[in-house]
C-alpha positions in Angstrom: 0.1 0.1 0.1 2.8 2.4 1.0 5.0 1.9 -2.0 2.0 2.4 -4.4 1.1 5.5 -2.7 4.4 7.3 -2.3 7.3 8.4 -4.5 10.9 9.1 -3.6 13.1 11.4 -5.3 16.6 12.6 -4.7 17.0 16.4 -4.4 19.2 18.0 -6.6 21.7 20.9 -5.7 19.9 23.9 -5.5 16.5 22.3 -4.5 14.9 23.7 -1.2 15.8 21.4 1.8 12.7 20.4 4.0 14.2 21.6 7.2 10.7 21.4 8.8 11.0 17.8 8.4 14.8 17.3 9.3 14.2 19.0 12.3 12.2 16.3 13.6 15.2 14.0 13.4 18.0 16.6 14.6 17.8 19.3 17.1 19.1 22.4 15.1 19.6 23.9 11.4 23.1 24.4 12.4 23.6 20.7 13.3 21.9 19.4 10.4 24.1 22.0 8.2 27.2 20.1 9.3 26.1 17.1 7.1 23.4 17.7 4.8 25.4 19.4 1.9 27.6 16.2 1.9 24.6 13.9 1.7 22.2 12.6 -0.7 19.0 13.9 0.3 15.6 12.2 -0.7 12.0 13.1 -0.1 8.9 11.3 0.1 5.8 12.5 -1.4 2.0 11.1 -1.6 1.2 10.6 -5.3 -0.5 13.8 -6.5 0.7 15.7 -3.6 3.6 18.5 -3.8 4.3 18.5 0.1 7.0 15.8 1.6 5.7 13.9 3.9 9.2 12.2 4.8 12.7 12.6 4.3 16.1 10.9 4.6 19.6 11.9 4.1 22.5 9.4 3.3 26.0 10.0 3.9 28.8 7.9 2.0 31.3 7.0 4.9 33.4 4.7 2.6 33.2 2.5 -0.6 31.5 -0.2 1.8 29.3 1.7 4.2 26.6 4.3 4.3 25.1 6.1 7.0 21.6 7.5 7.6 22.3 11.1 8.9 18.7 11.9 9.0 15.2 10.1 8.7 12.0 11.7 9.4 8.2 11.0 8.8 5.6 13.9 9.4 4.3 13.4 12.7 0.6 13.1 11.6 1.8 10.0 9.6 3.9 8.3 12.0 3.2 4.5 13.2 1.8 3.7 9.6 4.9 1.8 8.4 6.5 4.7 6.6 9.7 4.7 8.5 10.0 0.8 7.8 9.3 1.3 4.2 12.2 4.0 3.9 14.5 1.6 5.8 13.3 -1.2 3.0 14.2 1.6 0.3 17.5 2.5 2.1 18.5 -1.0 2.1 17.7 -1.6 -1.7 19.3 1.6 -2.8 22.7 0.3 -0.5 22.5 -3.1 -2.2 22.2 -1.9 -5.3 25.2 0.6 -5.0 27.3 -2.6 -3.6 27.7 -1.1 0.1 28.2 -3.9 2.6 26.7 -2.1 5.6 24.4 0.9 6.7 24.9 2.5 10.0 22.6 5.0 12.0 23.4 6.8 15.4 20.5 7.7 17.8 20.6 9.0 21.7 21.0 6.1 24.1 17.8 7.1 25.9 15.6 6.9 22.7 14.3 3.6 23.3 11.7 3.8 20.9 14.0 4.8 18.1 16.6 2.0 19.0 13.7 -0.4 18.9 12.6 0.8 15.7 16.1 0.2 13.9 16.2 -3.2 15.9 13.0 -4.4 14.5 14.4 -3.5 11.1 17.3 -5.8 11.7 19.9 -3.3 13.0 22.2 -4.3 16.0 23.9 -2.1 18.3 27.7 -2.0 17.6 28.9 1.1 19.5 28.4 4.0 21.7 29.9 7.6 21.1 30.4 9.1 24.5 29.4 12.7 25.1 28.2 13.0 21.4 25.6 15.3 21.8 27.4 17.4 24.8 30.4 18.1 22.2 28.1 18.7 19.1 25.5 20.8 20.4 25.7 24.2 22.1 22.8 23.8 24.3 21.6 20.6 26.2 18.9 18.6 24.6 16.2 17.1 26.8 14.2 14.3 25.4 11.7 12.6 27.6 13.3 14.2 30.6 16.7 13.0 30.0 19.6 15.1 29.0 21.1 13.7 25.8 24.7 12.6 26.4 25.8 9.4 24.2 24.8 8.3 20.9 24.1 4.4 20.2 25.6 3.5 17.0 23.6 0.7 15.1 24.7 -1.2 11.9 22.7 -3.4 9.3 25.0 -5.8 7.4 23.9 -6.3 3.8 
């Protein structure tokens, strides 16, 4: 159902970035701008609609590894399988491009996001200590907890 209803297209240089969606997955425009211009950005739209309902940004780490730097679905459409559909598409794209793994980072206290990735085949492989303290000028509070460490997850292809 989702595949038939949506289109995924890569943004070209000069296209307007959907910061409203990107900010659902990252806290500040400054943080997004650290990686977004070196990433391939894809928008998802419902067929016949010009407004994006989701976005993801992929960064080439090496010839064998790609990183999901940002992935977000419009809040009103969450819980409908769109995120899992996007991960399936990212997996398909990575396999076609001959990558061997996909990695993604998320706060260590974001249990919902960690479970989402694990449900989709990712496994934890590292923790980056003090990532959020070192990379954001202001403390970030999520679910009453200050973000500190980032859990890294990987999907081997």
